[in-house]
C-alpha positions in Angstrom: 11.8 188.3 -25.0 15.6 187.6 -25.0 17.2 189.1 -28.1 20.6 187.4 -29.0 21.3 190.0 -31.6 21.0 192.9 -29.1 23.2 191.0 -26.7 26.0 190.6 -29.3 25.9 194.3 -30.1 26.3 195.2 -26.4 29.2 192.8 -26.0 30.9 194.3 -29.1 30.5 197.8 -27.8 32.0 196.8 -24.4 35.0 195.2 -26.1 35.5 198.2 -28.4 35.5 200.6 -25.4 37.9 198.3 -23.5 40.3 198.2 -26.5 40.2 202.0 -26.8 40.9 202.4 -23.1 43.9 200.1 -23.3 45.4 201.9 -26.3 44.9 205.2 -24.6 46.8 204.0 -21.5 49.6 202.6 -23.6 50.0 205.9 -25.5 50.2 207.8 -22.2 52.8 205.5 -21.0 55.0 206.0 -24.1 54.6 209.8 -23.9 55.9 209.9 -20.3 58.6 207.3 -21.0 60.1 208.8 -24.2 63.0 210.5 -22.4 63.9 207.6 -20.3 67.6 206.7 -20.6 68.2 203.3 -22.0 71.1 201.1 -21.0 72.4 198.7 -23.6 75.6 196.7 -24.3 77.8 197.3 -27.3 77.4 194.8 -30.1 80.1 192.1 -29.9 81.8 191.6 -33.2 83.6 188.6 -34.7 86.1 188.8 -37.5 87.0 185.7 -39.5 90.6 185.4 -40.7 91.5 183.9 -44.0 92.1 180.5 -42.3 88.5 180.8 -41.0 89.6 180.8 -37.4 87.7 183.3 -35.2 89.2 185.9 -32.9 87.3 188.3 -30.7 87.0 191.9 -31.5 84.7 192.8 -28.7 84.2 196.6 -28.1 85.9 196.7 -24.7 83.0 195.2 -22.7 81.2 198.6 -23.1 78.0 199.4 -21.3 76.9 202.9 -22.1 73.9 205.0 -21.3 72.0 206.6 -24.1 72.1 210.3 -23.8 68.8 212.3 -24.0 68.2 214.2 -27.2 69.0 217.6 -25.8 71.3 220.5 -26.5 74.8 220.5 -25.1 74.1 223.9 -23.5 72.1 224.0 -20.3 68.9 225.9 -20.6 67.7 228.4 -18.2 64.8 226.2 -17.1 66.8 223.0 -16.5 67.6 222.0 -13.0 71.3 221.9 -12.0 72.8 218.4 -11.9 74.7 216.9 -9.1 78.5 216.6 -9.6 79.6 213.3 -11.1 81.1 210.9 -8.6 84.9 211.0 -8.1 85.0 207.3 -9.2 82.9 206.8 -12.3 80.5 203.9 -11.6 80.6 202.3 -15.1 84.3 201.6 -15.4 85.1 198.0 -16.4 88.9 197.9 -15.9 91.1 195.9 -18.3 89.9 196.2 -22.0 90.3 193.9 -25.0 92.0 196.1 -27.7 93.0 194.8 -31.1 94.0 196.5 -34.4 93.6 193.5 -36.8 90.0 194.5 -37.7 89.7 197.0 -40.5 87.5 199.7 -39.1 86.0 202.3 -41.4 85.0 205.8 -40.1 81.4 204.9 -41.0 81.5 201.8 -38.7 82.8 203.9 -35.9 80.1 206.5 -36.4 77.5 203.7 -36.2 79.0 202.3 -33.0 79.4 205.5 -31.0 78.2 208.5 -33.1 74.6 208.4 -31.7 75.9 209.3 -28.3 77.9 212.3 -29.4 77.3 215.9 -30.4 78.7 217.4 -33.6 82.5 218.0 -33.4 83.2 215.0 -31.2 81.6 216.5 -28.1 80.1 214.7 -25.2 78.7 215.6 -21.8 77.3 213.2 -19.1 73.5 213.4 -19.2 72.9 212.7 -15.5 75.6 214.6 -13.6 78.0 217.5 -14.0 81.4 216.5 -15.1 84.3 217.3 -12.8 86.4 218.6 -15.6 86.0 220.0 -19.2 88.6 218.2 -21.2 89.9 219.0 -24.7 91.6 216.0 -26.3 94.2 217.2 -28.7 95.5 214.7 -31.4 98.3 215.8 -33.7 97.8 214.2 -37.1 98.9 213.7 -40.7 98.2 210.7 -43.0 97.1 208.3 -40.3 93.4 207.7 -41.2 93.3 204.0 -40.2 95.0 204.7 -36.9 92.5 207.5 -36.2 89.6 205.1 -36.8 91.0 202.6 -34.2 91.7 205.5 -31.8 88.1 206.9 -32.1 86.6 203.4 -31.8 88.2 202.8 -28.5 88.7 206.2 -26.9 85.1 207.6 -27.2 83.6 204.7 -25.1 86.4 205.1 -22.5 86.0 208.8 -22.2 82.2 208.5 -21.9 82.4 205.9 -19.1 84.8 208.3 -17.3 82.0 210.9 -17.3 84.0 213.7 -18.9 82.7 216.8 -20.5 85.0 216.5 -23.5 85.7 217.3 -27.1 88.1 215.7 -29.6 90.3 217.9 -31.7 92.3 216.4 -34.5 94.9 218.9 -35.6 96.0 218.0 -39.2 99.2 219.4 -40.6 98.6 220.5 -44.2 101.2 219.8 -46.8 104.3 217.6 -47.0 106.8 219.7 -45.0 108.7 218.6 -41.9 106.2 217.5 -39.3 105.9 219.6 -36.1 104.0 217.6 -33.5 104.6 220.2 -30.7 103.3 223.1 -32.7 100.2 221.2 -33.6 99.6 220.7 -29.8 99.9 224.4 -29.2 97.5 225.1 -32.1 95.0 222.6 -30.6 95.2 224.4 -27.3 94.5 227.8 -28.8 91.7 226.7 -31.2 89.8 224.5 -28.7 89.6 227.4 -26.3 87.8 229.4 -29.0 84.9 226.9 -28.8 84.6 226.1 -25.1 86.0 226.9 -21.7 88.1 223.8 -21.3 90.1 223.5 -18.1 92.1 220.4 -18.9 94.0 219.4 -22.0 94.9 215.9 -22.9 97.7 215.7 -25.6 97.6 212.3 -27.2 99.4 210.5 -30.0 97.0 208.8 -32.4 98.7 205.4 -32.2 98.2 205.0 -28.4 95.1 203.3 -27.0 94.6 202.7 -23.3 93.8 199.1 -22.3 92.3 200.0 -18.9 89.6 202.6 -18.5 90.5 203.3 -14.9 93.3 205.4 -16.2 91.4 208.6 -16.0 91.8 211.4 -18.5 91.6 214.0 -15.8 94.1 216.7 -14.8 95.5 217.0 -11.4 97.4 219.5 -9.3 100.6 218.7 -11.3 101.1 217.9 -15.0 100.2 214.3 -15.5 101.8 211.6 -17.7 99.3 208.8 -18.5 101.1 206.5 -21.0 103.3 204.9 -18.3 103.4 201.3 -19.6 103.3 200.7 -23.3 103.4 197.3 -24.9 106.2 198.3 -27.3 108.4 198.8 -24.3 107.2 195.7 -22.5 105.0 197.8 -20.2 108.0 199.4 -18.6 108.5 203.1 -18.2 111.2 204.1 -20.7 112.6 206.9 -18.5 111.9 208.7 -15.3 111.7 211.9 -17.2 109.4 210.5 -19.9 106.5 212.8 -20.7 105.4 211.8 -24.2 102.6 209.8 -25.7 99.7 210.9 -23.6 100.1 213.8 -21.2 97.6 216.1 -19.4 98.0 219.7 -18.2 95.5 222.2 -16.9 95.0 225.5 -18.7 97.0 227.3 -16.0 99.8 224.7 -16.1 100.1 224.9 -19.9 100.2 228.7 -19.8 102.8 228.7 -17.0 105.3 226.8 -19.2 104.3 228.8 -22.3 103.1 225.6 -24.0 105.4 223.5 -26.2 108.4 224.9 -28.1 107.5 225.6 -31.8 111.0 224.8 -33.1 111.1 221.0 -32.9 110.8 219.9 -36.6 110.9 216.2 -37.3 110.9 213.4 -34.8 112.0 213.7 -31.2 112.8 216.1 -28.4 109.7 218.1 -27.9 108.4 216.0 -24.9 111.8 216.2 -23.2 111.7 220.0 -23.7 108.2 220.2 -22.2 109.4 218.1 -19.2 112.3 220.6 -18.8 109.8 223.5 -18.9 107.7 222.0 -16.2 110.7 221.5 -13.9 112.0 225.0 -14.7 108.7 226.5 -13.6 108.9 224.7 -10.3 106.4 222.0 -10.9 106.7 218.2 -11.0 104.9 215.5 -12.8 102.6 212.7 -11.5 101.7 209.3 -13.0 99.0 206.8 -12.3 99.9 203.3 -11.2 101.6 201.3 -14.0 99.2 198.5 -13.5 96.3 200.6 -14.9 98.3 203.1 -17.0 98.8 200.5 -19.8 98.7 201.3 -23.5 98.7 199.4 -26.8 100.6 201.0 -29.7 99.5 200.6 -33.3 102.5 199.3 -35.2 103.7 201.5 -38.1 106.8 202.6 -39.9 108.5 206.0 -39.7 106.4 208.7 -41.4 107.7 210.5 -44.4 109.0 214.0 -43.5 109.1 213.0 -39.8 112.6 211.6 -39.7 114.8 211.8 -36.5 116.2 215.3 -36.3 119.6 215.4 -34.5 119.3 219.1 -33.9 116.4 218.5 -31.5 118.5 216.8 -28.9 120.7 220.0 -28.7 117.6 222.2 -28.3 116.5 220.3 -25.2 119.7 221.6 -23.5 118.5 225.2 -24.0 115.0 225.1 -22.5 115.8 227.7 -19.8 117.0 230.1 -22.5 114.0 229.7 -24.8 111.0 229.2 -22.5 110.0 232.8 -22.3 110.2 233.6 -26.0 109.4 230.3 -27.8 106.0 228.8 -27.3 102.3 229.9 -27.1 103.4 233.6 -27.3 105.4 233.1 -30.5 102.9 230.7 -32.3 102.3 231.4 -35.9 100.1 229.4 -38.3 97.2 229.6 -40.7 93.9 227.7 -40.4 93.1 226.2 -43.8 89.9 224.4 -42.9 87.7 223.4 -39.9 85.5 220.4 -40.5 83.0 219.1 -37.9 82.3 215.3 -37.9 80.2 213.8 -35.2 83.3 212.0 -34.0 85.8 214.9 -33.9 86.6 218.4 -35.0 89.3 218.4 -37.7 91.4 221.5 -38.0 93.8 221.6 -40.9 96.6 224.1 -40.5 99.6 225.4 -42.3 102.4 225.4 -39.7 104.8 227.2 -42.0 107.4 224.4 -42.3 110.9 225.6 -43.1 
């Protein structure tokens, strides 16, 4: 005799088994897919001015790849990665850069921090970078500028597929500022952490507006900040080498680094250019159409006034190059602080 109750129990059992099978398959899928890289756009932002008009503050059209949750160091069991392509595939070209938005360090951490290792370190997850780049930023009392710089530079350097670290070298105290000496210190201190082969020396108020301007060294010292908005995107001088400049480790050692004696504003970049020429090298520059920068407007910093003695020193490069530089560098490290966005090294440069 047909039993409706028995039939209902059988149907319930079949449905329960089917649901269990489906959940099991889904769990297996998640387990195998958990390390899959995700591609996502940056979150566009809009900022409303006091007159309630809206202007864009898009984060440079960024498309980034989420890095796997792995150590920066390659393990013995991991397979070697292929070299990254010579032309990074995710470059977008011209960027929208604006400094009207008030950006806190916490905001920048939320935007790009998840893609970085402690100390402002990054390595491409899917290929071996062509160069290991230490980005050296001389610094004092420019917190808001640094926030802008980190907000824009990290996505650019990631898309360029660099194995890089950001080192902010902070001059402690209120003595005369010495930008060149801070660069030398950054070179020395960064090499204590990693075997960098390229060094990008960058002012904190300069942001590239085209990510095709690669932060990679070449066979000659390279000047990147060719066209700056402050100078109507025209190269200020054929011998200009300030702003953003790149040298390999060998090139920087060959010129004995920067001079340590340029206190106050001006002259140290001209002296470095002279050192390069004196050592039989020449400089290269990218095309001005892509080597464009936007400068954050600001007044002259306290204790960084123009020093008229610096112009005289640039005439004596040949006399001083062998005795004034990396081999005569003296300083004291006061503190080293690791943020996810950068390594901050505070130093006493022994101002006169």
